[in-house]
Each structure stands twice: as C-alpha cells, then as structure tokens.
C-alpha positions as CSV (number, residue, x, y, z in Angstrom):
1,M,21.5,-22.5,-46.5
2,F,18.7,-24.6,-47.7
3,L,18.4,-25.0,-51.5
4,D,15.0,-25.6,-53.0
5,I,16.2,-27.9,-55.7
6,K,12.8,-28.3,-57.4
7,S,12.7,-24.5,-57.7
8,E,16.1,-24.4,-59.3
9,I,15.2,-27.2,-61.8
10,K,12.0,-25.2,-62.7
11,K,14.2,-22.1,-63.3
12,V,16.4,-24.1,-65.7
13,Y,13.3,-25.5,-67.5
14,H,11.4,-22.2,-67.8
15,N,14.4,-20.3,-69.0
16,R,15.7,-23.1,-71.4
17,L,15.0,-21.1,-74.6
18,L,17.5,-18.4,-73.4
19,E,15.9,-15.6,-75.4
20,T,16.7,-12.8,-73.0
21,E,19.6,-11.8,-70.9
22,K,17.4,-12.3,-67.8
23,Q,16.7,-15.9,-68.9
24,V,20.3,-16.5,-69.5
25,E,21.2,-15.2,-66.0
26,E,18.5,-17.2,-64.2
27,F,19.4,-20.4,-66.2
28,E,23.1,-20.1,-65.4
29,Q,22.6,-19.3,-61.7
30,A,20.2,-22.2,-61.3
31,L,22.7,-24.5,-63.0
32,K,25.4,-23.3,-60.7
33,N,23.3,-24.1,-57.7
34,I,22.4,-27.5,-59.1
35,Y,26.0,-28.3,-59.9
36,E,26.9,-27.6,-56.3
37,Y,23.9,-29.6,-55.0
38,D,25.6,-32.5,-56.7
39,E,22.8,-35.1,-56.7
40,V,22.6,-37.6,-59.5
41,S,18.8,-38.3,-59.1
42,I,17.8,-34.9,-60.6
43,I,19.3,-35.7,-64.0
44,K,15.9,-37.0,-65.3
45,D,14.3,-33.6,-64.5
46,L,17.2,-31.7,-66.0
47,M,17.1,-33.6,-69.2
48,L,13.6,-32.2,-69.9
49,A,15.2,-28.7,-70.3
50,F,17.1,-29.7,-73.5
51,D,15.4,-27.9,-76.4
52,D,16.7,-27.6,-79.9
53,N,15.0,-24.2,-80.2
54,T,17.3,-22.5,-77.7
55,E,18.7,-19.2,-78.7
56,N,22.0,-19.6,-77.0
57,H,23.9,-22.9,-77.6
58,E,27.0,-21.9,-75.6
59,V,24.9,-21.4,-72.5
60,M,22.8,-24.5,-73.1
61,F,26.1,-26.4,-73.2
62,N,26.4,-25.7,-69.5
63,L,23.5,-28.1,-69.0
64,V,25.5,-30.8,-70.7
65,H,28.4,-30.2,-68.4
66,T,26.2,-30.1,-65.3
67,I,24.6,-33.4,-66.2
68,E,28.1,-34.9,-66.7
69,H,29.2,-33.6,-63.4
70,L,26.2,-35.0,-61.6
71,Y,26.8,-38.6,-62.8
72,K,30.6,-38.6,-62.5
73,N,30.6,-40.5,-59.2
74,K,27.5,-42.6,-60.0
75,I,28.0,-43.3,-63.7
76,E,25.7,-46.2,-64.0
77,E,22.8,-44.5,-62.2
78,G,23.3,-41.3,-64.2
79,L,23.5,-43.0,-67.5
80,K,20.3,-45.0,-66.7
81,L,18.5,-41.7,-66.0
82,I,19.8,-40.3,-69.3
83,A,18.8,-43.3,-71.3
84,N,15.3,-43.5,-69.8
85,S,14.8,-39.8,-70.6
86,V,15.7,-40.0,-74.3
87,P,12.2,-41.2,-75.5
88,I,10.6,-38.3,-73.7
89,I,12.7,-35.5,-75.2
90,I,13.9,-36.9,-78.5
91,D,11.3,-35.0,-80.5
92,Y,12.3,-31.5,-79.2
93,G,15.8,-32.0,-77.9
94,R,17.4,-34.4,-80.4
95,E,20.5,-32.1,-81.1
96,W,21.3,-32.1,-77.4
97,I,20.7,-35.8,-77.0
98,E,23.1,-36.4,-79.8
99,I,25.7,-34.1,-78.1
100,L,25.4,-36.1,-74.8
101,H,25.8,-39.3,-76.7
102,Y,28.9,-38.1,-78.6
103,R,30.4,-37.3,-75.2
104,I,29.4,-40.7,-73.8
105,L,30.9,-42.5,-76.9
106,N,34.2,-40.6,-76.5
107,H,34.9,-42.1,-73.1
108,P,35.7,-45.9,-73.2
109,Q,34.8,-46.5,-69.5
110,V,31.5,-44.5,-69.7
111,R,30.7,-46.1,-73.1
112,M,30.9,-49.6,-71.7
113,I,28.8,-48.8,-68.7
114,Y,26.3,-47.2,-71.0
115,A,26.1,-50.5,-73.1
116,K,25.4,-52.3,-69.8
117,V,22.7,-49.8,-69.0
118,L,21.1,-50.2,-72.4
119,R,20.8,-53.9,-72.0
120,D,18.6,-53.4,-68.9
121,I,16.2,-50.6,-70.0
122,D,12.8,-50.7,-71.6
123,I,12.9,-52.1,-75.1
124,K,11.2,-48.9,-76.6
125,A,13.9,-46.7,-75.1
126,R,16.6,-49.1,-76.2
127,N,15.4,-49.1,-79.8
128,I,15.2,-45.3,-79.9
129,I,18.8,-45.1,-78.6
130,K,20.0,-47.8,-81.0
131,D,18.5,-45.7,-83.9
132,L,20.2,-42.5,-82.5
133,L,23.5,-44.3,-82.3
134,E,23.2,-45.6,-85.8
135,D,22.5,-42.0,-87.0
136,I,25.6,-40.8,-85.2
137,K,27.6,-43.5,-86.8
138,R,26.3,-42.5,-90.3
139,E,26.9,-38.8,-89.7
140,D,30.5,-39.3,-88.7
141,P,31.7,-42.8,-89.4
142,E,35.4,-42.0,-89.0
143,L,35.0,-40.7,-85.4
144,F,32.1,-42.9,-84.1
145,S,31.9,-46.1,-86.1
146,D,34.0,-48.2,-83.7
147,S,32.6,-46.8,-80.5
148,V,29.0,-47.2,-81.7
149,D,29.7,-50.7,-82.9
150,E,31.2,-51.5,-79.5
151,V,28.1,-50.3,-77.6
152,L,25.6,-51.9,-80.0
153,G,27.6,-55.1,-80.0
154,S,27.4,-55.3,-76.2
155,I,23.6,-54.8,-75.9
C-alpha cells in the first residue's frame, strides 16, 4: 500500500484545532499512519501543527508522542528539525513547544544531544530556545534548573 505522506501531514495540520469529532478522527488516523511511516524528515512539517488553541489537549499529545517516535532512532537529526522549527511556531504553539522541551530535558542522553544540536543551529533560533529554556527553569526550578543549566552550559 502506498501512503501519500504529504496528504497525511495536511490532514494533521488542517484538523489541528480538534473542534469536532470528525477532526479528531482524521487527526488521529493521520498520526497513526505517520507513526507507522516512521520517517524522521517529516518532523519539521508536523511541528507546524502545534497550536495552543486546540480544543483537545489529550489528542494533541499524540502529536508529541509521534514526533518522539520519529526521532528515536535518529535523535540528532530529529532534534535539529525540532530546534529549527521553534522560531516558526513559537508565537502560536508555545505551550506545545514547552511540553516537547520538558520531555527533552527529562532524558539525559537526549538532553546532551540537544545541547550539541543547539551549538550548530542558527543564532536566532538558538536565542529563542535559550529564552524558552530560561522560562522553563523559572517556571519550575526544582524540576528543571539542573537540566536547563546543563544544556545552556554546553552551548
């Protein structure tokens, strides 16, 4: 069976607000197909679907899990795609960007690879992510102070 991956990505994007049962069904089915497609390079396109105005946070969390699945075997490549997407979506998907970063910060191996990625990306993107990480540290210093300092100290 041939999967039109671009069509599946469009379904995720167009249904991202998850306002109706039909949107939820199409979003979830497209994510399932994308998960099984298992290609890290589509992370950048998927990142565009994060939207803080979504009606259904539980379903949107599936996008987080799908992105994590797509980069699990190519961590550096996947994290670079995430990092380069942050400046594009920070204004409308900040909550979800923070959630992704919480999850990155909670995994020592992933966290250190992310620090390496941040050294090599565009300065504008790096500065936006530095600010985001500082915000995370301020919001929850007990949980994230050490891991944020570890990443920022390695950049």
